[in-house]
C-alpha positions in Angstrom: 26.1 16.7 2.6 27.2 14.6 -0.4 26.6 11.4 1.6 23.0 12.3 2.2 22.5 13.3 -1.4 23.9 9.9 -2.5 21.9 8.0 0.0 18.7 9.9 -0.9 19.2 9.4 -4.6 19.9 5.7 -4.2 16.7 5.3 -2.3 14.8 7.3 -4.9 16.2 5.0 -7.6 15.3 1.9 -5.7 11.7 3.1 -5.1 11.3 4.0 -8.8 12.7 0.6 -9.8 10.4 -1.2 -7.4 7.4 0.7 -8.6 8.3 -0.1 -12.2 8.5 -3.8 -11.4 5.2 -3.7 -9.6 3.5 -1.7 -12.4 5.0 -3.4 -15.5 6.2 -6.9 -14.5 5.8 -8.5 -17.9 7.4 -5.7 -19.9 10.6 -5.5 -18.0 13.7 -7.8 -18.1 15.1 -9.6 -15.0 14.2 -8.3 -11.6 17.9 -8.1 -10.6 18.7 -5.9 -13.6 15.9 -3.5 -12.9 16.6 -3.2 -9.2 20.3 -2.4 -9.9 19.6 0.0 -12.8 17.4 2.3 -10.8 19.8 3.2 -8.0 22.8 3.2 -10.3 21.1 5.7 -12.6 20.0 7.9 -9.8 23.5 7.9 -8.3 24.9 8.9 -11.7 22.4 11.7 -12.0 23.1 12.9 -8.5 26.9 12.9 -9.1 26.6 14.8 -12.4 24.3 17.4 -10.9 26.4 17.8 -7.8 29.5 18.3 -10.0 27.8 20.9 -12.1 25.9 22.9 -9.4 28.2 22.3 -6.4 27.1 21.8 -2.9 24.0 23.4 -1.4 21.5 22.4 -4.1 20.2 19.2 -2.5 16.6 19.5 -3.9 17.9 20.0 -7.5 20.2 17.0 -7.1 17.4 14.8 -5.9 15.1 15.9 -8.7 17.7 15.2 -11.4 18.4 11.8 -9.8 14.7 11.0 -10.0 14.7 12.0 -13.7 17.8 10.0 -14.5 16.4 6.9 -12.8 13.1 7.2 -14.6 14.8 7.8 -18.0 17.2 4.8 -17.8 14.5 2.5 -16.5 12.2 3.5 -19.4 14.9 2.2 -21.8 14.5 -1.3 -20.3 10.7 -1.5 -21.1 9.8 -3.7 -24.0 6.9 -2.9 -26.3 3.6 -4.2 -25.3 2.9 -6.6 -28.2 6.4 -7.5 -29.0 7.5 -11.1 -28.7 11.0 -12.4 -29.0 11.9 -13.1 -32.6 14.6 -15.6 -33.5 16.5 -14.7 -36.6 16.5 -17.3 -39.3 20.0 -18.0 -40.7 20.2 -17.1 -44.4 
């Protein structure tokens, strides 16, 4: 059962990451970073939820995995009008 939860959460994370790249291409960093953060965050969320709840709660594990992936991917989004600023040495 844990294998299917891990596989499902990784796929959920990948789908969320791909959707974020498709929807906000200019506001996200490198494609490789986004496509690896999504599944990694979803797997972390699934592992934590499975550890807390135990086996037999597959739906809850996948919902939390989706939430973790969305939350961590949202941390990568840059503000809309922000440009990179270079600091001037004092």
